[in-house]
Residue, then its C-alpha position, 0 to 999 in steps of 0.5 A: m816678101p823679099a823678092t829679086v828684081t833684075l835691070s833690063s837693057k831699058n834700064q827698066i824693073v818689073i814689079p813682081r805681081e805678089a809686091r803691085e797686089m800688096m800696094h793696089l798698084s795698076p798700069g799708069r800708077q805713078l811712084l815715087v823714087i827716093c835714093e838714100e844712102n844705099r838704097i832705092v826706095m819706091i813708094p806709090k804717089p800719093s794724089d794729094f800730098v796735103s791729106k797724106t800728110a795731114g796730122l802727121h807729128k801733131e804729138i810735137w805740139d802738144g802743149v805748145d802755144t802755137e800763136s805765140y810760137i808761130r808770132e815769135e818765129r816771124e819777129s825772129w825773121n826782122p831784127 
């Protein structure tokens, strides 16, 4: 659902209705603005970052003894 928006003289944009409805955005909702190489990404700001990111990339730790890993990392801080 690509859409074109125009930057106003006050440097504001209007998020199209279809996008607001799809993302369940309402007035007062905060968005995170992320600048990447040649684009701007806006995402709804999570109310709780911990619960939003809990469990991400858990497959990275499959088969790893995390206790040993953490202990070795901490020991490497103080040579």
